[in-house]
Backbone as CSV, one residue per row, in Angstrom:
resi,resn,N_x,N_y,N_z,CA_x,CA_y,CA_z,C_x,C_y,C_z
1,MET,250.191,287.884,11.588,251.571,287.898,11.130,251.960,286.540,10.563
2,SER,251.614,285.447,11.232,252.043,284.138,10.779,251.448,283.778,9.417
3,ASP,250.353,284.419,9.021,249.791,284.170,7.700,250.562,284.916,6.614
4,TYR,251.259,285.989,6.965,251.958,286.809,5.987,253.446,286.470,5.899
5,ILE,254.069,286.133,7.037,255.489,285.809,7.080,255.661,284.406,7.630
6,THR,256.436,283.613,6.918,256.769,282.265,7.363,258.278,282.166,7.502
7,ILE,258.727,281.659,8.639,260.154,281.445,8.869,260.333,279.977,9.228
8,ARG,261.278,279.347,8.540,261.542,277.938,8.837,263.011,277.635,8.567
9,PRO,263.536,276.565,9.155,264.914,276.180,8.842,265.045,275.869,7.354
10,SER,266.152,276.280,6.770,266.440,275.975,5.373,267.525,274.915,5.371
11,HIS,267.123,273.699,5.148,268.047,272.566,5.247,269.073,272.597,4.117
12,GLY,270.201,272.035,4.386,271.266,271.972,3.397,272.408,272.905,3.752
13,HIS,273.329,273.020,2.815,274.562,273.787,3.002,274.478,275.036,2.125
14,TRP,274.532,276.210,2.744,274.423,277.496,2.048,275.752,278.225,2.088
15,VAL,276.065,278.951,0.996,277.319,279.695,0.877,277.012,281.097,0.364
16,ILE,277.787,282.082,0.840,277.735,283.461,0.340,279.108,283.769,-0.241
17,ARG,279.101,284.324,-1.468,280.350,284.735,-2.120,280.204,286.170,-2.606
18,ALA,281.286,286.927,-2.431,281.291,288.318,-2.924,282.731,288.741,-3.168
19,GLY,282.944,289.481,-4.244,284.282,289.997,-4.521,285.335,288.920,-4.595
20,GLY,284.961,287.714,-5.042,285.916,286.625,-5.173,286.207,285.863,-3.896
21,ALA,285.517,286.180,-2.820,285.769,285.521,-1.539,284.497,284.865,-1.003
22,VAL,284.685,283.795,-0.245,283.582,283.178,0.484,283.420,283.957,1.783
23,LEU,282.243,284.546,1.976,281.975,285.337,3.182,281.327,284.521,4.281
24,GLY,280.710,283.414,3.904,280.053,282.610,4.918,279.557,281.290,4.370
25,GLU,279.450,280.341,5.274,278.885,279.025,4.973,278.087,278.603,6.186
26,THR,276.936,277.975,5.935,276.133,277.534,7.065,275.266,276.342,6.702
27,ARG,274.942,275.588,7.719,273.928,274.538,7.643,272.783,274.892,8.594
28,ALA,272.804,276.141,9.070,271.799,276.603,10.032,271.041,277.822,9.514
29,ALA,270.840,277.898,8.217,270.140,279.043,7.617,268.650,278.984,7.931
30,LEU,268.038,280.163,7.891,266.584,280.280,7.989,266.058,280.805,6.664
31,GLU,264.894,280.323,6.281,264.220,280.799,5.073,263.008,281.606,5.503
32,LEU,262.940,282.857,5.037,261.822,283.738,5.368,261.054,284.024,4.082
33,VAL,259.758,283.749,4.113,258.885,284.074,2.989,257.884,285.100,3.486
34,GLU,257.838,286.230,2.791,256.949,287.335,3.149,255.941,287.536,2.026
35,GLY,254.688,287.237,2.326,253.645,287.366,1.313,253.935,286.486,0.122
36,HIS,253.881,287.084,-1.068,254.145,286.352,-2.306,255.552,286.601,-2.826
37,ASN,256.404,287.207,-2.005,257.776,287.495,-2.409,258.622,286.222,-2.388
38,PRO,259.711,286.205,-3.171,260.612,285.047,-3.124,261.208,284.879,-1.729
39,ALA,261.586,283.668,-1.407,262.201,283.371,-0.108,263.528,284.109,0.026
40,VAL,263.822,284.538,1.246,265.101,285.174,1.581,265.802,284.259,2.577
41,ILE,267.076,283.977,2.321,267.859,283.124,3.199,268.604,284.002,4.206
42,TYR,268.445,283.697,5.476,269.113,284.410,6.560,270.200,283.509,7.143
43,PHE,271.408,284.077,7.286,272.567,283.359,7.807,272.840,283.758,9.253
44,PRO,273.155,282.798,10.139,273.573,283.188,11.488,274.878,283.979,11.419
45,ARG,274.983,285.012,12.217,276.214,285.824,12.220,277.446,284.986,12.524
46,SER,277.281,283.982,13.351,278.430,283.151,13.724,279.007,282.395,12.531
47,ASP,278.274,282.307,11.426,278.733,281.600,10.236,279.142,282.549,9.108
48,VAL,279.266,283.837,9.414,279.642,284.850,8.422,280.934,285.529,8.878
49,ALA,281.832,285.784,7.941,283.095,286.478,8.245,282.791,287.962,8.458
50,MET,282.454,288.318,9.688,282.039,289.677,10.020,283.143,290.701,9.785
51,ALA,284.397,290.266,9.699,285.505,291.191,9.445,285.379,291.858,8.075
52,PHE,284.624,291.246,7.153,284.414,291.818,5.826,283.226,292.770,5.775
53,LEU,282.485,292.887,6.863,281.289,293.724,6.886,281.537,294.988,7.693
54,GLU,281.081,296.100,7.137,281.208,297.392,7.809,279.808,297.967,8.013
55,PRO,279.449,298.303,9.256,278.117,298.881,9.490,277.899,300.132,8.657
56,SER,276.688,300.296,8.173,276.294,301.443,7.361,275.327,302.308,8.167
57,ALA,275.193,303.538,7.778,274.213,304.426,8.422,272.801,304.183,7.896
58,THR,272.673,303.381,6.845,271.368,303.130,6.225,270.456,302.341,7.158
59,ARG,269.204,302.749,7.190,268.161,302.059,7.953,266.908,302.024,7.095
60,SER,266.080,301.017,7.311,264.761,300.964,6.677,263.803,300.334,7.677
61,THR,262.529,300.530,7.439,261.522,299.992,8.352,260.517,299.154,7.577
62,CYS,260.281,297.973,8.077,259.270,297.075,7.534,258.133,297.019,8.553
63,PRO,256.887,297.182,8.121,255.782,297.148,9.081,255.614,295.790,9.762
64,HIS,256.198,294.753,9.170,256.033,293.405,9.729,257.240,292.920,10.523
65,LYS,258.440,293.411,10.145,259.655,292.928,10.789,260.329,293.961,11.681
66,GLY,260.088,295.237,11.466,260.711,296.279,12.278,261.787,297.025,11.521
67,GLU,262.761,297.577,12.261,263.827,298.375,11.653,265.003,297.495,11.265
68,ALA,265.444,297.664,10.015,266.614,296.938,9.523,267.822,297.857,9.526
69,SER,268.957,297.312,9.919,270.226,298.015,9.797,271.017,297.322,8.691
70,TYR,271.946,298.063,8.079,272.651,297.571,6.902,274.155,297.532,7.119
71,PHE,274.799,296.717,6.284,276.252,296.592,6.266,276.713,296.655,4.817
72,SER,277.891,297.211,4.612,278.554,297.136,3.316,279.618,296.059,3.416
73,ILE,279.876,295.399,2.296,280.921,294.376,2.246,282.193,295.045,1.755
74,ILE,283.287,294.851,2.489,284.576,295.407,2.116,285.351,294.297,1.407
75,ALA,285.408,294.393,0.080,286.064,293.384,-0.752,287.319,293.979,-1.388
76,ASN,288.203,293.118,-1.869,289.419,293.588,-2.550,289.092,294.472,-3.743
77,SER,287.979,294.192,-4.396,287.592,294.958,-5.582,286.886,296.267,-5.228
78,GLY,286.660,296.511,-3.943,285.984,297.728,-3.482,284.778,297.406,-2.616
79,ALA,284.200,298.426,-2.059,283.048,298.245,-1.170,281.793,297.907,-1.974
80,ILE,280.997,297.005,-1.427,279.692,296.673,-1.989,278.682,297.245,-0.997
81,LYS,278.179,298.434,-1.333,277.387,299.230,-0.407,276.044,298.582,-0.071
82,ASP,275.733,298.561,1.220,274.435,298.119,1.736,273.989,296.786,1.135
83,ALA,274.890,295.829,1.090,274.599,294.518,0.506,273.979,293.550,1.509
84,VAL,274.001,293.937,2.786,273.583,293.040,3.859,272.640,293.784,4.784
85,TRP,271.625,293.082,5.294,270.759,293.714,6.283,270.462,292.759,7.417
86,SER,270.025,293.349,8.523,269.737,292.585,9.727,268.667,293.298,10.538
87,TYR,267.830,292.533,11.176,266.851,293.074,12.123,267.375,292.754,13.518
88,GLU,267.953,293.766,14.159,268.570,293.563,15.472,267.530,293.228,16.537
89,THR,266.409,293.921,16.495,265.316,293.673,17.443,264.017,293.562,16.640
90,PRO,263.805,292.418,15.995,262.619,292.273,15.161,261.334,292.302,15.976
91,LYS,260.250,292.575,15.281,258.932,292.639,15.923,258.502,291.273,16.419
92,PRO,257.552,291.247,17.374,257.022,289.972,17.849,256.481,289.138,16.687
93,GLY,256.764,287.860,16.755,256.334,286.938,15.721,257.427,286.587,14.734
94,VAL,258.468,287.427,14.658,259.583,287.153,13.740,260.926,287.191,14.482
95,GLU,260.873,286.968,15.773,262.087,287.022,16.598,263.160,286.038,16.149
96,ALA,262.781,285.020,15.429,263.740,283.992,14.998,264.867,284.563,14.147
97,ILE,264.641,285.697,13.467,265.686,286.255,12.601,266.655,287.178,13.343
98,ALA,266.431,287.419,14.614,267.376,288.227,15.398,268.736,287.518,15.394
99,GLY,269.798,288.277,15.147,271.135,287.688,15.105,271.477,287.049,13.772
100,TYR,270.615,287.202,12.785,270.847,286.652,11.447,271.065,287.787,10.449
101,LEU,271.701,287.456,9.332,271.985,288.411,8.271,271.394,287.912,6.961
102,ALA,270.875,288.842,6.167,270.393,288.523,4.826,271.199,289.337,3.821
103,PHE,271.312,288.820,2.606,272.177,289.403,1.586,271.382,289.652,0.312
104,TYR,271.608,290.807,-0.309,270.968,291.100,-1.589,271.596,290.215,-2.661
105,THR,270.785,289.396,-3.284,271.303,288.444,-4.271,271.691,289.116,-5.589
106,ASN,271.358,290.386,-5.759,271.850,291.109,-6.941,273.212,291.739,-6.675
107,LYS,273.727,291.592,-5.450,275.039,292.154,-5.091,276.053,291.077,-4.715
108,VAL,275.562,289.911,-4.274,276.420,288.785,-3.884,275.793,287.496,-4.414
109,VAL,276.544,286.425,-4.303,276.029,285.110,-4.676,275.636,284.380,-3.401
110,VAL,274.374,283.991,-3.324,273.875,283.172,-2.222,273.382,281.891,-2.868
111,GLU,274.029,280.769,-2.518,273.632,279.517,-3.163,273.672,278.342,-2.208
112,GLN,272.842,277.392,-2.527,272.814,276.144,-1.788,273.699,275.155,-2.544
113,ILE,274.621,274.523,-1.818,275.532,273.569,-2.494,275.326,272.176,-1.954
């Protein structure tokens, strides 16, 4: 697993924006690289405005990370369906992402400032 997935602290200040609002800011992000895929930034839930997120019935399964649950973002401009995912009980070896959220960058802005 450690050869396929790498998780490490992502230093710096990260921001999530959607629907004209800042949904979260953190200096405690994690960067997950899976195989040859681009890095995904995971935000601690404590640094995200959870009031804007609504749990979705959508689920998916990754053979390396386990089952992901999804959230839609409730914005003034309307719902952004399944824009956020989380591994509530990730598989052994990737436990570091438990309690963190990742965001689809084609649905929201995730940037380092």
